[in-house]
N, C-alpha and C positions, 0 to 999 in steps of 0.2 A: 469525416476524413478529409485530408487536404490533397488536392490534385497538383500535379507538376504543371508547368507552363506548357509542356508538350501535350499533356492530357487535356487541359483546357482548350488548347488550339484545336485538338481533334474533335472534341465535343461541339466546339463553336462551328466548325466546318460542316459537321454532320447536321447541326440544327439548321444552318443555311440551306444545305441540300434538302433536308427534310421539309422545311417550310416551302421551298420551291416546288418540290414534288407534290406536296399537298395542294398547292395552288393550281397545279396543272392536272394532275392524275389521281392523287390520293396515295396513301401508303407510306407517309413520311416516317411513321413510327418504326417501320421496318428498317430504317436507316439510323434513327436516333437511339433506339433502345440497345442495339448491338454495340454502338459506339460508347455508351455509358458503361456497359459491362466490360468492353475492351480496355478501358482505362482503370479497371480494378473495382468498380462499384459493384457490390453484391446485387444479384438479380432483383430482389424485393425492393431495395433502396433505389435501384436503377428505374424500375417501373413506377414507383412513387414519384421520383424526381422528374421523370418524363411526363407524367400527367400534370404535375404542378406547372412545369415550364410551358407546356403547349396549351394550357387552359385558355389563355387570352385569344388564341386562334378560334376557338368555339364562339367566343363572343363577337369577333369580328365576322363570322359567318352568319350569326343571327342579325346583326346590324345591316349586313349587306342585303338581307332579304326581309327586312323589317316590313316592307310594304305588302309582301305576299302573305304575311301573318295576319293582316287586317281581315276581320270577319271570322277569324279562327279562335277567338277568345275562349269560347266553351271548350274546344278541344285542348287548347293549351292549359286551361285550368284543371283539366283531368289528367293529361298526359305529362305535364311538366313535373307535377308532384310525383307521378309514377316513376318517372325517369330519375328524379332526385333520390327517392327512396331506394331504388335499384342501385343507383350509383354509391350510395352510403353503404348498403350491404355488400357490394362488391369490394369496396375499399376495406371494410372490416374483415372480410374473408382474406384479402391480400395481406393485411397487417398481421393476421393471425396464422398465416401460412409460414411454415418453416422454410428456411432458405433451400433445404434439400428437396422439399416437396415442390416448391415453386420452380426450382432449377430443373426438376424432372418434367414439369408441365411446359416449360418455355418452348421447346422445339415443336410441341404439338400446337401451342397457342400460335406461334409464328406461322406454322403450316396452315392453320385454319385461316388466319388473316390473309396469307398469301393466296389461298384458294378463293376467298371472297374477292379479293383484288383482281384475280385473274378472270373471274366470271362477272366482274362488275358490269360490263356492257350488256351481257346476257340478261342479268337481273334487272338492269335499268330497262331494257327492251320489253321484258315481261311485264314490268310495272306500267310502262307506257301503254301496252296492249290491254291490260287490265283496266286502266283509267279511261280508255277510250272505248270501252264496250258500250254498245247500244243498250238503252233501257235503264231503269233504276236498279241499283244494287240492293238486294234485300238484306244484306249482312249488316247487323247492328254495330255501330262504331265502338261500343263497349268491349267488343271482342278484341280490340287492340291492346287493352290494358295488361293481360297476362304476358303476351309475348314482348311488349315494350318493357315491361318490368324485368323480364329474364335477359333481355338485350342490355339493358341498363346495368344489371348486375355484372354482366361480362364486361361492359365498359368501364365500370369502376375497378374491376380486377385487372384488366389488361388494356383493353381499349382499341387496339389495332383492328380496323374493319368494322367499327361500330356503325359508321354512317351507312355502309352497305346493308348491314342487318337491318337497321331501322327502316331504310327506304323500302326494303322487301316486306317487312312486317306491316308498315302503314299502307303500302300499295295493295296488300292482300285484302284489307278490310275497308279502308277509306276510298270513297268514290269521289274524286275531285281532279283538278288539273295537276300535272306532274310538278309545276312550278310551286303550287301551293302545298302539295305534299312534301316536296323537297324543303320548303321553308319550315314546315312543321317538324321535319326530321332534324333540321338545324337546332330548333328550339329544344327538342327533347334531349338531343346529344349535348347541348350546352348544359342543361339541367343536370344530366347524369355526371358529366365531366366536372362541373364547377363544385358540386357538393362533394365528390370524391377528393378533389383537390383541396377544398377547405379542410376536410378531415385529415388529409395528409400533411397539411401545413403544421399541425400541432402534434404530429406522430413522432417527431425526432428522427424520421427516416429520410428526410429531404437532404440532399447534398446541395446546399444553397449556392456554392460557387458555380457548380455545373447548371443548376436550375436558371440562375440569372443570365449566364452566358448564352444558354440555350434559348431563353425567351427573347433575347435581343437578336440572336442568329436567326430564329424561326420568323420574326417579324421582318428582317431584312430579306430572308428567303422568300417569304410570301410576296413581297413587293417585286422581287426579281422574277418570281414565277408568274406573277400576273402580267409583267411585260413580255415575258418569253412565250405565254400560252398560245399566242396565235402563230408561233414560229416553230414550236416543237410539238409533233403529233402526240396527243395524250396517250394514244394506244401503244405507240412504240415506247415511250417512257414508262408506261405501265408494265410492259414486257420486261424491261431492264429491272425494274423494282421487284417484280415477281421472281426473276432469276436470282436476284440478290437474296430474297426471302428464302428461297429453296436452299441456296448454299449455306446461309447463316443457320437455318434450322438443322441441316445436316451436321454443321460444325458442332452446334449444341448437343445434338443427339449422340454424336460418336465421341465427343470430347471426354 
C-alpha cells in the first residue's frame, strides 16, 4: 500500500518518539504500532513492519553491552539459538493469523505489554534481590531454555515488553550480576527479533515506505533519548507511556 505524505509524517514522528522512549524508559512499540494502524495499515502488516523497522535497535543494544557478554559464550551458544527458534515460530504464527484474529488479540497484547512496562521497576528490583542472594544458586541454567523459548515466541509474534519478560526469566534461574544478565537479555532479544524480521522481509507484508522512515526516525529518536536520559525521569516518562498504552488498548477493544 502507498501512504500519503501526512501518513509518512505521522509514522516518522511516532518512530522518533518511540526511539527516544526506548532509550529512556522502554515501551516505544506502544507508540509506533498504533501509529502504523492509524494510517490505515492492517494490524498484521503493522506488527510485521514495526518489527522490521526497529530490528537495528536490538543490534545497537547488543553492541552497547558487548563487553558484558564476555565470558558468557556458553550461555549465548544455548540461548541465542533458543531465542532465534522462538522468534521464527512467533513470526510464523503471526503470518498465519487472520486479520480478524490478530485484531481481536491486539488490545490484550497491548495491555500485557503495558502491564509489563508498569511493573518494570518492581520486576527489575526483584531480579536484583535474586541476583544478590548469598550462597550458590542450585538451579541449573538449562531451566532457562523453555521460558526463554516461550518469551521469544511472544517476541516474534508481537514483541512489546519482550525485554522485561526476558530479564525476569533469566533472573529467575541465572545467578550472576545484573549487568551481565542484562547483556545476555539483549543478546537473546536480538536473536529473537532479527530472525523474525528476516522472515518478515520475505513475507510480502512489510510496508517498506513506513519501515524505512521508521528506521531512520527510531535511530534519531534513540540519539535524542540518549541525550535527554539524564534530564527526563524514566519513571515519569514510563507512566506517560503506560497511560497511552491503556488508552490505545481501550480504543482497540471498543472500536
